[in-house]
C-alpha positions in Angstrom: -41.9 -175.0 -123.2 -43.0 -175.5 -119.6 -46.1 -177.5 -120.6 -47.4 -180.3 -118.4 -49.7 -182.6 -120.5 -51.6 -183.8 -117.5 -54.5 -186.1 -118.5 -57.9 -186.1 -116.8 -59.0 -189.4 -115.2 -62.6 -190.3 -114.9 -64.1 -192.4 -112.1 -64.7 -195.1 -114.7 -61.0 -195.2 -115.6 -59.7 -195.4 -112.0 -62.3 -197.5 -110.2 -63.8 -196.8 -106.8 -60.5 -196.0 -105.0 -57.6 -193.8 -105.4 -55.2 -194.8 -108.1 -51.7 -195.6 -106.7 -48.9 -193.8 -108.5 -46.2 -195.9 -110.1 -42.8 -195.9 -108.4 -40.9 -192.7 -109.1 -44.0 -190.9 -110.3 -43.6 -187.3 -108.9 -47.1 -186.0 -109.9 -50.3 -187.3 -108.4 -53.2 -188.1 -110.8 -55.7 -185.2 -110.8 -58.9 -185.4 -108.9 -62.2 -185.1 -110.8 -63.9 -182.6 -108.5 -61.3 -180.8 -106.3 -63.0 -178.5 -103.7 -62.2 -174.8 -103.9 -63.0 -172.6 -100.9 -64.2 -169.0 -101.4 -61.5 -166.4 -101.0 -61.5 -163.5 -98.5 -62.5 -160.1 -99.6 -61.7 -157.3 -100.2 -58.7 -157.8 -102.4 -55.7 -155.4 -101.9 -54.2 -153.3 -104.7 -50.7 -153.6 -103.4 -49.5 -157.1 -102.7 -45.9 -156.2 -101.7 -44.8 -156.0 -98.1 -41.3 -154.8 -97.4 -39.3 -156.5 -94.7 -38.4 -153.1 -93.4 -42.1 -152.4 -92.5 -41.9 -154.9 -89.6 -38.2 -155.7 -89.1 -36.1 -152.6 -90.0 -33.3 -153.5 -87.6 -33.0 -156.9 -89.4 -32.8 -155.1 -92.7 -30.0 -152.9 -91.4 -28.1 -155.9 -90.0 -28.5 -157.9 -93.3 -27.3 -155.0 -95.4 -24.3 -154.4 -93.2 -23.3 -158.1 -93.3 -24.0 -158.4 -97.0 -26.4 -161.3 -96.5 -29.9 -162.2 -95.2 -30.7 -165.3 -93.2 -34.2 -166.7 -92.4 -35.9 -169.9 -91.4 -38.7 -171.8 -93.2 -40.8 -174.9 -92.8 -44.4 -175.9 -93.0 -47.1 -178.1 -91.4 -46.5 -177.3 -87.8 -50.1 -177.2 -86.4 -50.0 -179.1 -83.2 -53.5 -180.7 -83.1 -51.8 -184.0 -82.0 -49.6 -182.3 -79.4 -47.0 -179.7 -79.6 -43.9 -181.6 -78.4 -42.4 -182.0 -81.9 -43.4 -178.5 -83.0 -41.7 -177.1 -79.9 -38.6 -179.2 -80.5 -38.3 -177.7 -84.0 -38.9 -174.2 -82.6 -36.3 -174.7 -79.9 -33.7 -175.8 -82.6 -34.5 -172.6 -84.6 -34.2 -170.5 -81.4 -30.8 -172.1 -80.7 -29.5 -171.1 -84.1 -30.6 -167.5 -83.5 -28.9 -167.4 -80.1 -25.7 -168.9 -81.4 -25.4 -167.0 -84.7 -23.0 -164.2 -85.4 -24.4 -161.3 -87.3 -26.6 -161.7 -89.2 -28.8 -164.1 -87.2 -32.0 -165.5 -88.9 -34.2 -162.5 -89.3 -37.7 -164.1 -89.6 -39.5 -167.4 -90.0 -41.4 -167.9 -93.3 -44.1 -170.5 -92.6 -45.1 -172.7 -95.6 -48.7 -173.3 -94.6 -50.9 -175.5 -92.4 -50.4 -173.3 -89.4 -53.5 -174.7 -87.7 -55.2 -178.1 -87.9 -57.7 -179.2 -89.0 -60.0 -176.5 -90.2 -58.3 -173.2 -89.5 -60.2 -172.5 -86.3 -59.4 -169.1 -84.9 -59.6 -170.4 -81.4 -56.7 -172.8 -82.0 -54.1 -170.1 -82.7 -53.2 -169.8 -79.0 -52.4 -173.5 -78.4 -51.1 -174.4 -81.9 -49.3 -171.2 -82.9 -48.7 -168.5 -80.3 -47.7 -170.8 -77.4 -45.3 -173.1 -79.3 -43.5 -170.0 -80.7 -43.6 -167.9 -77.6 -39.8 -168.0 -77.3 -39.0 -167.6 -81.0 -37.5 -164.1 -81.0 -38.3 -163.1 -84.6 -41.4 -162.2 -86.6 -43.3 -165.1 -88.3 -44.9 -164.6 -91.7 -46.8 -167.2 -93.6 -48.7 -168.5 -96.6 -51.9 -170.5 -95.9 -52.1 -174.3 -96.3 -55.1 -176.4 -97.1 -56.0 -176.9 -93.4 -55.8 -173.1 -92.8 -58.6 -172.7 -95.4 -60.6 -175.9 -95.1 -64.0 -175.6 -93.5 -65.2 -179.2 -93.7 -66.3 -180.7 -90.4 -64.3 -183.8 -89.5 -65.8 -186.4 -87.2 -65.8 -185.1 -83.6 -63.7 -182.0 -84.4 -65.3 -178.6 -83.5 -67.0 -177.0 -86.4 -65.2 -174.1 -88.2 -65.7 -170.8 -86.4 -65.8 -168.6 -89.4 -65.5 -168.5 -93.2 -62.5 -170.0 -95.0 -59.2 -168.5 -93.9 -60.9 -166.3 -91.2 -58.3 -167.3 -88.6 -55.3 -166.9 -91.0 -56.4 -163.5 -92.2 -57.1 -162.1 -88.7 -53.7 -163.3 -87.4 -51.4 -162.7 -90.5 -53.3 -160.2 -92.6 -54.4 -157.7 -89.9 -54.8 -154.1 -90.9 -52.4 -153.1 -88.1 -50.3 -155.1 -85.7 -52.3 -156.1 -82.6 -51.3 -157.9 -79.5 -53.9 -160.7 -79.4 -51.6 -162.9 -77.3 -48.9 -161.9 -74.8 -45.9 -163.0 -76.8 -46.4 -162.0 -80.4 -48.3 -159.4 -82.5 -50.4 -160.1 -85.5 -48.8 -159.5 -88.9 -49.8 -157.1 -91.6 -49.4 -159.2 -94.8 -51.6 -157.7 -97.6 -53.5 -160.8 -98.5 -53.4 -164.6 -98.5 -51.1 -164.4 -101.5 -48.5 -161.8 -101.3 -44.8 -160.7 -102.0 -42.1 -160.2 -99.4 -39.5 -157.6 -100.5 -36.3 -158.2 -98.5 -32.6 -157.5 -99.0 -31.1 -159.8 -101.7 -34.4 -161.8 -102.2 -38.0 -161.5 -103.3 -40.4 -164.2 -102.1 -43.7 -164.6 -104.0 -46.1 -166.4 -101.7 -49.1 -168.3 -103.2 -52.3 -169.8 -101.8 -53.0 -173.2 -103.3 -56.4 -173.5 -101.7 -57.8 -176.8 -100.5 -56.7 -179.3 -103.2 -53.8 -177.5 -104.9 -55.2 -175.0 -107.4 -54.5 -171.3 -107.6 -57.9 -170.4 -109.1 -61.4 -171.9 -109.4 -62.3 -173.4 -112.8 -62.6 -170.5 -115.3 -60.7 -168.2 -112.9 -57.4 -166.5 -113.6 -56.9 -164.0 -110.7 -54.0 -165.6 -108.8 -52.4 -166.9 -112.0 -52.3 -163.3 -113.3 -50.8 -162.2 -110.0 -48.1 -164.7 -110.3 -47.2 -163.8 -113.9 -47.3 -160.1 -113.1 -45.0 -160.5 -110.0 -42.5 -162.8 -111.8 -42.2 -160.2 -114.6 -41.9 -157.3 -112.2 -39.5 -158.9 -109.7 -36.2 -157.0 -109.3 -32.9 -158.5 -110.4 -32.2 -160.3 -107.2 -32.8 -163.8 -106.0 -36.4 -164.9 -106.5 -38.3 -167.6 -104.6 -41.8 -169.0 -105.1 -43.4 -170.4 -102.0 -46.6 -172.5 -102.3 -48.0 -175.0 -99.8 -48.8 -177.8 -102.2 -45.6 -179.1 -103.8 -45.4 -179.3 -107.6 -43.4 -182.6 -107.2 -43.2 -185.2 -104.5 -42.3 -188.9 -104.2 -44.1 -189.5 -101.0 -46.5 -192.4 -101.0 -49.5 -190.5 -99.7 -49.9 -187.1 -101.4 -47.6 -186.9 -104.5 -47.0 -183.8 -106.4 -49.7 -181.3 -107.5 -50.0 -181.1 -111.3 -52.1 -177.9 -111.3 -49.4 -176.1 -109.3 -46.6 -177.4 -111.5 -48.5 -176.2 -114.6 -49.4 -172.9 -113.1 -45.8 -172.1 -112.3 -44.7 -173.2 -115.7 -47.3 -171.1 -117.5 -46.2 -168.1 -115.4 -42.6 -168.7 -116.3 -43.5 -168.8 -120.0 -45.7 -165.7 -119.8 -43.2 -163.6 -117.9 -40.0 -164.9 -119.4 -38.6 -165.2 -115.8 -37.9 -168.3 -113.8 -37.5 -168.3 -110.0 -34.3 -169.5 -108.4 -36.0 -171.8 -106.0 -39.5 -173.2 -105.3 -40.4 -174.0 -101.6 -43.3 -176.1 -100.5 -44.8 -178.0 -97.5 -47.9 -180.2 -97.4 -45.9 -183.4 -97.4 -44.7 -184.3 -93.9 -41.1 -185.0 -94.8 -38.1 -183.5 -96.6 -37.3 -183.8 -100.3 -35.1 -181.9 -102.7 -35.4 -182.1 -106.5 -33.6 -180.5 -109.4 -35.3 -179.9 -112.7 -33.7 -179.1 -116.0 -35.6 -176.3 -117.8 -35.2 -175.2 -121.4 -34.8 -171.5 -121.5 -35.3 -169.3 -124.6 -32.2 -167.7 -126.1 -31.8 -164.5 -128.1 -30.1 -166.3 -131.0 -32.9 -168.9 -131.2 -30.7 -171.6 -129.8 -31.9 -171.4 -126.2 -30.2 -172.8 -123.2 -30.8 -174.9 -120.1 -30.9 -174.1 -116.4 -31.4 -176.2 -113.2 -34.2 -175.2 -110.9 -34.3 -176.6 -107.3 -37.7 -177.6 -105.8 -37.6 -178.2 -102.0 -40.4 -179.7 -99.9 -40.3 -179.5 -96.1 -43.6 -180.1 -94.3 -41.9 -181.8 -91.3 -42.3 -178.8 -89.0 -44.2 -180.6 -86.2 -47.7 -181.9 -87.1 -46.2 -185.4 -87.6 -45.4 -186.2 -84.0 -44.0 -189.7 -84.5 -41.8 -191.5 -87.1 -44.8 -193.3 -88.5 -46.7 -190.1 -89.0 -44.1 -188.7 -91.4 -45.0 -189.2 -95.0 -42.7 -191.9 -96.3 -40.9 -191.9 -99.7 -42.0 -194.4 -102.3 -40.0 -197.6 -102.3 -38.9 -199.8 -105.2 -41.4 -202.7 -105.5 -38.6 -205.1 -106.0 -36.0 -204.0 -103.5 -38.4 -202.3 -101.0 -35.8 -199.5 -100.8 -36.4 -195.7 -101.4 -34.7 -194.2 -104.4 -31.0 -193.3 -104.2 -30.0 -189.7 -104.3 -29.5 -188.6 -107.9 -32.3 -190.9 -109.3 -34.2 -189.5 -112.3 -38.0 -189.5 -111.9 -39.5 -190.6 -115.2 -43.0 -189.2 -115.0 -45.9 -191.0 -116.7 -48.1 -188.0 -116.2 -45.6 -185.6 -117.9 -43.2 -187.6 -120.1 -41.3 -184.4 -120.9 -40.4 -183.7 -117.3 -36.6 -183.8 -116.5 -36.6 -184.2 -112.7 -34.1 -185.8 -110.3 -34.5 -186.5 -106.6 -31.4 -185.3 -105.0 -32.0 -185.9 -101.3 -34.8 -186.9 -98.9 -35.4 -187.5 -95.2 -38.6 -189.2 -94.0 -37.3 -190.2 -90.6 -36.9 -186.9 -88.8 -38.8 -183.6 -88.3 -36.7 -180.8 -89.9 -36.5 -177.2 -90.9 -34.6 -175.0 -93.4 -32.2 -172.2 -92.9 -31.8 -170.0 -96.0 -28.9 -167.6 -96.5 -28.9 -165.2 -99.4 -26.5 -162.6 -100.6 -26.0 -160.7 -103.9 -24.1 -163.7 -105.4 -25.5 -166.9 -103.9 -28.5 -168.5 -102.2 -27.7 -171.3 -99.7 -30.4 -173.7 -98.4 -29.5 -175.9 -95.4 -31.8 -178.6 -94.0 -31.5 -179.4 -90.3 -33.0 -182.6 -88.7 -34.7 -182.5 -85.3 -34.7 -186.2 -84.3 -37.5 -187.6 -82.2 -34.8 -189.0 -79.8 -31.6 -187.1 -79.0 -30.4 -183.6 -79.6 -30.6 -181.9 -83.0 -27.3 -182.2 -85.0 -25.5 -178.9 -85.5 -24.7 -179.6 -89.1 -27.3 -179.8 -91.9 -28.1 -183.2 -93.4 -28.6 -181.7 -96.8 -27.7 -178.4 -98.5 -27.8 -176.8 -101.9 -26.0 -173.7 -103.1 -27.6 -171.6 -105.9 -25.5 -169.2 -107.8 -26.9 -166.0 -109.3 -27.7 -166.5 -112.9 -25.7 -164.3 -115.3 
């Protein structure tokens, strides 16, 4: 159950270049020596942050209305210019202004806040200024560029250890006004849990190349298993920057993250209701059929959605968005509802339900006691954003 038999590939077996995945393969072939950046210290003893600790009025509003609403998207860092990032921010601001109670209560960022190497000095131009008019708190998990410290060409060198900028702006010991428009956040660590009305969000840090722990390590894996087992009986979301599955032609899915989540589900006996990711600069929604153990030994099945949305602004032109694989014969992307027969994991039962590699986008999540609704909204490069979502999925509470 939940086991990914992902083979290792040596340089001799793949040749001097990157091995191109077959059409409809949702998992990238593993790298031989993925880099892993050292983690910040010290480690907290309490990883849980209540929404009420920084947005108590939003908690009251959600409880009175019987539902919580929030925004989420990843990969916004505006190193190439902030026009697209600001357009997405403007669309989210418009939803808050137009909403009846409850309006979106916060923005959960799915990583890659800053490009390319997490420089603290870029937070003003790439984060605080583009969101100066967003009237809600912003929380986040780090992406690979938030933690990377490798010097790239003519880019300025990193100005601190890995995740220094992220930790000082999102994991501050107390809220500080480092910029005029927004205070720093008090998240407990680079992986953490948001405890909100109707939903728990477990946020992970998938480091530079999509692994929770270094070789031989188990610290974050243990955290994930512990938090899955301890999560209260309300909707449960896992957020991680590197997507477990992706059909884009550039990155592909991250086998180590897929395996880590599966091992945690098996160890805890609890599956999330939704997995959210960024990293890939486009939108994709998958459903996966999971075997679940049953008390009578017969077991059952459930469907788990995996949504990828890293189209929050870094990709500032249509060509910069990560395109979905196309059929070698027809040169067309897969139709919605196409099964993804993985060569890396032949046991995987995964279907691509929807995708958009033409527009920047963001998600609006609405969650109540009974259901969780995810709506994806496009922000076209030309023209105003549509008011209706281009895709949505409704998740009903498991009995």
